[in-house]
N, C-alpha and C positions, 0 to 999 in steps of 0.2 A: 524493434531494438528495445533492449532494457538498459536503463540508465540508473545508476546510483547517485542519489541526490543528498548532498550535505547543504546545499543552499539552492536557490531558485534557479530553474532550468533556463538555458537560452532558448530562444524561438526554435532553433534547429533541433535542439534535444526534445523539446515538446513535440514537434512534428514527428520525429523518429519514434517517441513512445506511442504516438496515436496511429502510425503505420498500420499495425497489425489489425486493430478493431475499429478504427476510423472515428467512433463517437465516444469512446470511453477508454481509460486506462486501468489495466490491472495493476495493483499495488501489493507490495509486502511492506509493512511499516515496523520499524524497530522502536517500540514505545519507550525504551530505556535511553537509547542513544539519540533519538530524535531525528532519524534519517529514514529514508524509504528508498526502495527500488521500484521503478515503474516501467511498464511496457510489456510487449510480448504477448503470448496466448494463455499462460498459466500463471497463477498466483505462485505456484510451487517454483516455477523458473525465477521469478522475483525473489523469492525466499532463499533460494540457493545463491543468488548474488549477495544477499546480505550475509549469509552463513559463511561465505568464501571472504567477506571482508570483516570478520571478527564478530558478528552479531551471535546471539545465544537464541537458540529455537524458542525457548519459553517467552522471549521478548517480542517475537515477530508474529504480527497479525495481518490477515488478508483483508482488502477492500478494493473497490472500484471508485475511480473519480470521473465525473462527467463534466469536462470543461464548460460545455454550453449552458449548464444550469448551476454549476458549482456544487452539485449534489455528490455526496459520499454514500456508497452503499457498503455496508459491513458484512457481506456474505462471501464466504470463500470455503472450499473444502479444507484448507489449511487451518480453519478456525475450529474444527471439530476436535475438542479436547475435553473428553469426559473427566480426566484427572484434574483439570483445571475449572471444573463445574460448567463447562461449555460444551454440552452434547450436541450442538446445533452448528450449522454453517454459519448462522447469524452470530455475531458477537453479542452476548447477553449482558455482559458487565458494562453498566453505563460509565464507570470510571475509565475503562479501557477504550470505549467508543470516543469519550471526551478528549483523551490523550490523542488518539488517532486523528480526530478532527483538528485539533490544535496543529499537529505536525503538518498534516496535508494542506490545511489553510495557509500556514507559514510558508510552505515550500511551493505550493501550486494555486493557492488561491487567487482570483481575479488577476490573471496574467494579461 
């Protein structure tokens, strides 16, 4: 199940986001609005939730969050954006990575 988070999730929401992949959560993070959608099988599904809620595609980046280690991985197909100087699945811009880390830590860190 995918949840749109503006604030920290409930225990039930976190469990639902983990249902699909068990050990980690796929995320799409809106770096302008400071919100994220998490859960499901694909980053693109999370991205669609954010787009439906008013986010702009250029502000959305994909990542994974591993609750057991509090690790964030910055790799997703939705991150391939040659026109934004990101030709890789990995987010290459340190400023974008830092903003994602800030949002993910605020909303999901140390639950």
